N, C-alpha and C positions, 0 to 999 in steps of 0.2 A: 240100190246103189246110193252110196253116200260120199259127199266131198266135204271135208271139214279142215279148217285150220285154226289154231289157237295160239295166243300169247299169254303165259302165265307168269306172275311174279310171286315168290313166296318169302316170307320173313319168319325167323324163328323167334318165338316169344319167350320160351322157357326151355332150357335143355338140361335141367338138373344141376346147373352151376358149372357145367363143362366148358362153355364159351368163356366165361369170366375167368376161369382157372387158366385156360390156355393163354388168355390175353396177359394175365399176371405173369405166367411162365416166360412169355415173350419178352416183356419188359426186364424181368430178372436175367434172362439170358444175354440181353444187350449190356447190362450192368456187369455180369460175369465176364464177358468178353473184354469189356473196358479194363477191368482189374487184371485179367490175364495179360493184356497188352502192357499195363503198367509194370507187372512183375517181370515180363520179358525184357522191357526196356532197362530195368535195373540190372538184370543178368547180363545184357549186352554191354552196359555201361561199365560193369566190373571187369569184364574180359578186356575191353579197350583200355581201361585204367591200368590193369596189370601189364598189358602190352606196352603202354606208354612208360610205366615205371621200368620195365625190362630195357627199353631203349636208353632211358637215362642212366641205368646201371651199366650197361655195355659201353655207353659213352664215358663214364667215370673210369671203367676198367681200362679202356683205350688210353685215356689220359694218363693214368698211373703207369701203364707199360711204356708210354712215350717218354715220361719223366725218368723212369728206370733207364731206358735206352740211351738218353741224353747223359745221364750221370756216368754210365760206364764208358760212353764215348769220350767224355771229358777226363774220366780217370785214365783211359788209354793214352791220350795226349800227354797227360802229366807224367805218367810212368815211362813214356818214350824219352822224355827229357831226363828223367832220373836214371834211366839205364845208360844214356849217353855219358852222364857224369859219374857213373858208378855208384849211384846212391841206391838203386834197386837192381834186382836180378831179372833176367829173362823169364824165369819161372814166375814172378810176380806179374810180369806183362802178360804172359800166356794165360794165367788165371783170369785176369781182367777180360781179356779177349774172349775167353770162353763164356764168362758171364754176359758179355755184350751180345754174343750170338744167341744164347738163351733168351735174353731180353728182346732180340729182334724177332725170334720165332714166336714169343708170347705177344708181341706187338702185332704181328701178322694175324694170329689167331684172334686177337681181340678186335681187330678191324673186320675180319670176316663174320665174327659173332654179332657185331654192331650192324652190319649190312643185313644179316638174316633177321635180326630183330625189327629193323626199320621196314623190311619188306612185309613181315607179318603184321605190323602196325598198319601199313597201307592196305593190306588185305582186309583187315577188320574194319577199317574206315571206308571200305569200297572205293579205294583209289587204285590207280594203276601203280604196278611195282616200281616203276621208274620215277615216280613222283618225288621231286625234292621236298624234304620236309625241314622246317626250321622250328626246333622245340625249344620253347623258352622254359624257365624254371630249373629246378635241380631236385635231387632227392632230399635235400635239407628243408624244403619249403614246407611251412605250416604244419609241422609234426607237433603233436601235443607234448606237454611236459609229463614226465612220469607221475608226478603228484597229481596232476589233473586226471590222468587216466585211472587213478586209483579211487577217485571220488565216486561215491555211491549216491544216487538220487535220494532225496528226502522221502519221496512217496514212490516206492518201487512199483506197487500195483498200478498206480495211476500212469507211470512211465510205460509200464508193459501195455496198458490199454491203448495208449497213444501210438505205440509201436504196431499193435495189432490193427488199428485203424488205417495206418498207413501202408501195411504190407499187402500188396496186390494179391499174392498167392492165398493169404488167409481170407481176404474178402471175397475172392472167387469162390472159395469153398463155402463161405457163408451164404452167398447168393445161390449156390448149387443146393445147399440144404433146404433153403426157403422154396426153391423150385420143386423139390421133392414133396414138400407139403401140399403144394397145388396139384401134384401128380395123384395124391390120394383123392382130392375132390374130384379130379377127372375119372378115377376108377369107380368112385362111388356113384357117379351119375349114370352108370350103365344100368342100375335097376331103378331109376327115378323116371317119372313120366315126363314127356316132352310135349310142348304145345307150339303149333306153328300156324300161321296165317298165310293163305294163298289166294290170289285174285288173278282173274284172267278175262280175255275178251275173244269170243268166237265169232269167226267170220264165215257167213254163208252156210247154206244148207240145201242140198238137193236130194230128193228121195223118190222112190217109185214103189207104190203099194204100201207105204207106211202111213198110218193115220195118227192123229193126235200129237204130231211133233211140230213145233214152230220152225218156219223157215226164215225167220229173222235173226239178225246178228244179236248176240246176247252177252251181257256181262255175267261172270260167275265169280263167287267168293266161297271160301271154305275155311273152317276153323278145325284143325285136327288135333286130337289129344291121342298120344301113344302112351299106353300103360304096359310095360313089360311085365310079365307074369312068371316066366321061367326062362332062365338061360344056361341051365346045366352047370351052374356054379362059376361061370366065367367072371362075372363081376366081383364076386367074393374073392375069387383067386387073384384078380388084378389089384384088389384093395390090399390083400396080404403082401403081394409083391412090392406095392408102392410103399407100405409101411416098412418093409425090410430094406428097401432103397433109402428111405429117410433115416433109419437107424444107421446104416452104412455111412451116409453122408454126414450125420452128426458125430459118428466116431471118427471119420477122417478129419473133421473140424477140430475135435478135441485133440487128435494126435498132432495136427499141424500146430496148434497152440503150444503144446508141450515141446514140439521141435523147435519152434521160434524162441522160446525161453531158453532152451539149451543152447541154441545158436548165439543168443545174445550173451549168455554166460561165457561160452567158448570164445566169442569175439572179444570181450573184455579181457579175459585171461590172455589171449594170444596177443593183443595189443600191449599189455603190461610186460609180458615176457620179451616181445620184440623190442621195447623200449628200454628194459633193463640190460638186454644183451647189446643194444646200441651203445648204451652208457659205458659198458665194459670195453666195447670196441674203440670208442673214442679214447679212453684211457690207455688202452694198448697201443694206439697209434702215437699218442704223446710219449709214452715210454720207449717206443721203437725209435722216435726221432732223437730223443735224449741219448739212447744207447749208440745210435750212429754218430752223433756228435762226439761223445766220449771216445769212441773207437777211432774216429779220424784224428782227433786231438792226440790220443795216445800213439797213433802211428807216426804222426809227424815228429813226436818227441822220442820215438824209438822204443816206447813201452808196449805197444800192441803190434801184432803182426798184420800183414795185409789180409790174411784169412779172416782175422776179426772184423776188419772193415767190410769186407764182402759179405760175410755172414750177417752183420748188422744191417747193411743195405738190402739184402734179400729179405730179412725179417720185417723191415719197414714196408717194402712192397707188398708182402703178404698181409700185413696189418691193414694197409690202405684197401686192398682187395676185399678183405673181410668187412671192413667198415662200409664200403659200398654195398656189399650184400646185406649187411644188417640195416642200412638205410632203406634198401629196396624192400626187404621183409616188413619193415615197420610201415612203409607207405602202403603195402598191400594189406597188412593187418588192419590198418586204419580204414581202408576202403571196404574190407569185409564187414567190419563192424558197422560202417555207414549203411552198407546193404541190408544187414540184419535189422537196422533200425528203420529201413525204408527211406533213407535220406541220401543215398549215394549220388543220384543225379542233382539234387538240390545242393548238397555240400560241394560237389566237384565243380559244378557251374559257378556257385558263389566264389569259390577259391579262385577260379580262373578270372572271373570278373574283377575281383579285388586286385589281382596281380595285373590286369590290364590297366586298371586306373592308376596304379602306382609306377607302371612302366612308362617309358617314352612312347610317343605316338607311333614311331617307327618300328617298335619292337614287336616281334610276332607273338601271338598268344600260343599257349601250349596246345598241341594237337591240331595246329592250323597249317594247311599247305602254304608254301611260299616258294614260288618258282625262282626267286632271285638269290636264295640262299640254300646251300646244300649242307646237310649234316655230315660232319667230317668223320 
């Protein structure tokens, strides 16, 4: 009969490099997660930025429809007087009233669209839908000039390398590829010897009929060397699988680099196209204003008809709406390029900080909640 208790502590001295490789993989995994977070923040920032631009755009559309509604309201009052004195016909008055009702419908739709855009922005900012927002800035703020957008960096390759260093999604894949290299070391350790040290202490011993055995407490220590001889090809198969995984990771890294280069080129072209379209939109608004002024002047002198005036005013409203759309597209193209460069959060926050410094202390910053003021 035997009664035995023992406490043993063991320490691995050598495991074929597996433990060190796993430790390196753990550190790379932390870095990869940090880069994934960085990339996710840029993506979320782009979504919020576009939603912010959408609210500014809808606000500008609402302002244009209000101006058009006021214009037709004033024109109706003027025509009422002209009809009384026989200077205009009821047909002219009816046409103006028709345009006024169309403008009223457009104004109501613009207000609803602005409210929908505001609610979406609140959702993205994790705010309650009924939160009152005071949005500073406009679609005109800090847009680059067309000639600046056309400038090419002196050293394109160096610029691309800087972009790759800033892009979280690229760096994440780079750390993933480095982790795959350590996976090969882990797989190779399957056929390498391992060495471990263990030490223990044995308490008490009682026996009956057994000779030559000490009944005192004892310290024990052992050094164990395990040498694998044959594993049925499991280790070599794991090595081949790890190498294949490394090739796949390197291929994904190369594809991501090509994708980022294409994204940069597309971002530059999109911004240039948006700014060129914006320039044409500004010219179109100016021409529409001149056309309306000529039509009104000719109508007062009896050269033009009222239809010419209404048509000119309608064209001005359309031109203003297109200009607001082109401004929104330019801001979004600018943000997309910033994201492609890995600079969206940095540039967007810098832009807001500069605006805050230039504004009065009481003015709310963009994308900031303010319960005292409500977006109209």
